[in-house]
LOLUM-234862 format. One line per field, with one value per residue (C-alpha): residue in three letters; x, z, y. Coordinates in steps of 0.1 Angstrom, whole numbers. Last residue first. Layout:
N
r <- [ala, ...] .
east <- [X, ...] .
up <- [Z, ...] .
north <- [Y, ...] .
// end
This chain:
119
r <- [arg, asp, ala, gly, glu, leu, thr, glu, arg, val, leu, asp, phe, pro, thr, asp, his, gly, ser, pro, asp, leu, glu, glu, arg, arg, leu, gly, gly, arg, tyr, pro, val, phe, thr, gly, asp, gly, arg, val, asp, ile, gly, ala, val, pro, lys, asn, leu, leu, gly, arg, gly, ser, leu, glu, leu, arg, gly, ser, val, gln, asp, glu, pro, glu, tyr, lys, arg, leu, met, ser, ala, ala, lys, pro, pro, gly, ala, ala, arg, ile, arg, phe, ala, arg, glu, arg, met, ala, ala, val, ala, glu, arg, leu, asp, asp, phe, gly, glu, his, asp, val, lys, pro, gly, ala, arg, val, thr, leu, arg, trp, ser, pro, arg, ala, met] .
east <- [-7, 2, 30, 7, -18, 11, 24, -11, -18, 15, 9, -26, -10, 14, -17, -35, -9, 9, 39, 44, 79, 89, 119, 134, 140, 163, 155, 118, 109, 87, 88, 64, 77, 51, 61, 56, 91, 102, 96, 67, 81, 54, 51, 56, 63, 51, 64, 92, 109, 84, 51, 20, 17, 36, 25, 50, 46, 77, 75, 93, 120, 148, 165, 135, 137, 173, 202, 234, 266, 287, 258, 234, 196, 171, 138, 111, 83, 47, 24, 1, 25, 22, -16, -16, 5, -19, -49, -31, -19, -54, -68, -40, -50, -87, -79, -57, -85, -77, -60, -36, -22, 13, 27, 63, 71, 106, 98, 70, 72, 40, 38, 7, 2, -18, -35, -46, -38, -68, -81] .
up <- [257, 222, 218, 222, 197, 173, 174, 170, 140, 124, 130, 115, 84, 82, 76, 95, 123, 139, 115, 107, 121, 125, 110, 133, 120, 139, 124, 126, 146, 138, 107, 85, 52, 24, -5, -41, -55, -54, -17, -3, 31, 58, 88, 125, 145, 181, 193, 218, 215, 203, 204, 183, 163, 132, 104, 77, 42, 22, -15, -42, -18, -37, -32, -46, -78, -84, -74, -94, -77, -76, -91, -111, -110, -119, -129, -103, -99, -109, -103, -85, -55, -51, -53, -27, -4, -8, 2, 32, 44, 41, 61, 87, 90, 93, 121, 138, 140, 139, 106, 87, 52, 38, 3, -9, -46, -58, -60, -37, -2, 17, 51, 72, 102, 132, 160, 136, 146, 158, 137] .
north <- [-100, -89, -114, -144, -129, -122, -157, -171, -149, -159, -196, -193, -178, -207, -229, -256, -256, -285, -281, -244, -242, -206, -188, -162, -127, -105, -71, -76, -107, -137, -159, -179, -195, -197, -219, -209, -219, -183, -181, -160, -149, -146, -124, -116, -85, -76, -43, -45, -11, 15, -2, -10, -41, -53, -75, -84, -97, -104, -112, -132, -144, -163, -196, -215, -194, -205, -182, -187, -177, -145, -127, -148, -147, -174, -158, -152, -177, -168, -139, -164, -164, -127, -129, -157, -136, -106, -127, -142, -109, -95, -124, -118, -81, -90, -115, -89, -63, -26, -27, -5, -10, -4, -11, -16, -21, -30, -67, -75, -60, -59, -41, -48, -25, -36, -15, 13, 49, 68, 97] .
// end
């Protein structure tokens, strides 16, 4: 059995799911569907540790797509913020927030970022 080209990792609360895809567009569509489900679950409660964290300061879910490779594999994803916004990023350990202006959706930006990195 061949290994899929793209791996979707979804972290929502303590739960982590993985799913494999051969087609990037299908992987991004699945990411989008899961992100909307996480957002529909509603905002997290405010949390207090050393300071108070309001829902907009928290990440409700992190969805990450990664391609094949050992060292420089392409990685990009979406953070679902507690206020319901989607924040696109690229990179695994060193995450860089992306500016979605000029794109129809942040999911389009993730797809374009991964298409560019996969060449």
